[in-house]
C-alpha positions as a printed Julia matrix, in Angstrom:
94×3 Matrix{Float64}:
  -3.23   16.43  14.82
  -5.39   13.56  16.02
  -9.03   13.25  15.09
 -11.11   13.59  18.31
 -13.64   11.07  16.97
 -11.17    8.43  15.83
  -9.02    6.86  18.58
  -5.3     6.37  17.95
  -4.37    3.22  16.05
  -3.91    0.23  18.32
  -0.83   -1.87  17.69
   0.57   -4.9   19.5
   2.91   -2.81  21.66
   0.08   -0.55  22.82
  -2.19   -3.52  23.49
   0.45   -5.35  25.54
   1.41   -2.22  27.48
  -2.27   -1.6   28.25
  -2.62   -5.07  29.74
   0.64   -4.59  31.61
  -0.58   -1.29  33.05
  -3.71   -3.01  34.25
  -1.61   -5.66  36.01
   0.54   -2.95  37.65
  -2.64   -1.3   38.99
  -3.84   -4.65  40.34
  -0.47   -5.19  42.0
  -0.77   -1.79  43.68
   2.31   -0.49  41.84
   0.48    2.11  39.73
  -2.35    4.5   40.49
  -5.83    3.65  39.26
  -6.42    5.64  36.04
  -9.79    6.99  37.18
  -8.99    7.86  40.8
  -5.27    8.59  40.57
  -4.84    6.65  43.82
  -2.88    3.46  44.33
  -5.18    0.92  45.9
  -4.61   -2.26  47.8
  -3.22   -5.06  45.65
  -5.74   -7.45  44.11
  -3.52  -10.45  43.48
  -6.28  -12.52  41.88
  -6.86   -9.89  39.18
  -3.12   -9.36  38.76
  -2.6   -13.1   38.29
  -5.45  -13.28  35.78
  -3.95  -10.44  33.72
  -0.51  -12.08  33.8
  -2.09  -15.33  32.61
  -3.74  -13.47  29.71
  -0.32  -12.14  28.71
   1.16  -15.64  28.92
  -1.67  -16.96  26.75
  -1.03  -14.22  24.18
   2.68  -15.05  24.19
   1.94  -18.74  23.65
  -0.69  -18.18  20.95
   1.43  -15.66  19.02
   4.72  -17.58  19.24
   6.48  -17.41  15.88
   4.31  -14.52  14.66
   5.86  -11.64  16.59
   8.72   -9.38  15.61
  11.86   -9.66  17.75
  10.96   -6.33  19.36
   7.45   -7.55  20.22
   8.83  -10.79  21.68
  11.36   -8.85  23.76
   8.71   -6.44  25.06
   6.33   -9.23  26.02
   9.09  -11.3   27.62
  10.44   -8.4   29.68
   6.95   -7.35  30.74
   6.12  -10.88  31.88
   9.39  -11.2   33.81
   8.78   -7.9   35.58
   5.14   -8.66  36.4
   5.92  -12.16  37.67
   8.68  -10.85  39.92
   6.41   -8.16  41.33
   3.6   -10.69  41.79
   5.87  -12.98  43.82
   7.07  -10.02  45.9
   3.48   -8.93  46.65
   2.42  -12.5   47.4
   5.14  -12.81  50.04
   4.67   -9.35  51.55
   2.5    -8.9   54.61
  -0.9    -7.38  53.87
  -0.99   -3.58  53.9
  -3.01   -2.01  56.65
  -4.98    1.19  55.94
């Protein structure tokens, strides 16, 4: 049973997945956690979040487990691909 006062322990996987989720929301690929609605992509915020993940990868190089490296690498590949797809797509009209 979890303590309602103490949040769950944050590990590297959870931290990286949280940033990745934020990028997916900014890309319009995931619903906003507060509204439950997928909004229009905000490519500037998506790019900024991807750049934060790249910075973390660069700054932690050699200090991650193989599983952490694989997770971060796959997440970055997926986000970059989606970013390029959204950048080339015509703007959505409401």
